[in-house]
N, C-alpha and C positions, 0 to 999 in steps of 0.2 A: 300940523299932521295934513297929509294931502288926501289920504284914504280912511276911511272909517267904514266898518264892516258891523252891521245890526244882525242881530239874531239871538238864538237862545243857545247859551254853553254847550248843552248835551245832545244836540240836534246833530246826527251824522252827516247831513249836509254839510251843516257849518265846519264840521272837523275837517271835512274835505277842503271847503274853501280857504279855512285857515291853514291846512297843511299845504295847500298850493300857493297861497301868500308867502308862507314861512320859506319854502322852497326856493321860490324867485328873491328871497331878499326884500319883500317889499314891507315899507314900514307902515304900519297901521295902527289904529285905536280900535278897539273891540268896545262895542254898547251892547250888553245883554238887556234887551228889553223885557224880560220876564222878571229880572232883579229889578231893574231901573224905570221901566215903563217905558212910555214913547210918548212925547210931547203932541197935543193935538195938531200944532201949527207945523210941526215937521210932517205928520201924517198926512196932512192936508196938502203940503207941498208936493209929498210924493205922489199923491192921486192926481194931481194937476199936471204932474209931468207924466206919468206912466199909467194912470187910470185905476179905480178901485179895482177892476177886473183881475189886473196883474198881480195887486197887491194881495186880494184875499185867498188865504190858501183854503180851498174845498175840498182837497183831498187829505188834510190833517185830521186827525182824531178831535181835536178841539171842534172843529166845524161839524164834523159828522154825529157828535153828541147832541146839538143843536136839534130842538123839537122841529117837526117837518113846516110848523105853522113861523118858527124863526127862520127856516131857510126859503121860504118864500116870498116873492116879491121884493127882492134885494136892490135897494138903490144906493147911490154913492153914500148919502147920509146915514143909510142904516148900515153899511158897511164899515165906514168910519167908525160909528159907534160901537159896532161889534169888535174891531181891530182894537178901538181904545180899551175896551172893557177887558177883554182878552187877547194881548198880543201875540199868543202863540198860533193866533190866526193870521197872522202876518206871514207872507211868504219868506224863506228864507234861503240863503242870507240876501239882504239887501246891502249893495256895496255902493257906497256914496264917494264919488271920484270929485277931484278937484274941479271947480266950474259948476257943481251941482249935478254931473252927470250919475246916471244910477242904473246898475245893474242889479236885477231881480234875480233869484236862483244862482245856482252855480252850474256854469256852462266855461268848462276850461278855456274854449276857443275864443269866447267873450271876452273870458278874462285876459288872454294872451294880447289880444287887439287893446285894450284898453289901460292895462297897469304898465 
């Protein structure tokens, strides 16, 4: 499979991204990291490619529920630990394409160029 989409099944943005892929007839695998988790090595690879700042979902309710102390002084190591412990803190979707290319979030114009 050339495309894997990572996210959470019931997320509205995920639903839009999957509907877009379905409409285009793109074959893809879906990885629900709320149900299946995310491997540390996979997440670290994404961080190397895209940066932890691009992957950490600071706008989501899971992040907002953290204490102020937990939100302070976030480093790459701390961000990875947060995302591993609570995968819903990973922005979604993460679209992994052939050759390891990543798209983070759902922007139809970026999908159009890449898929």
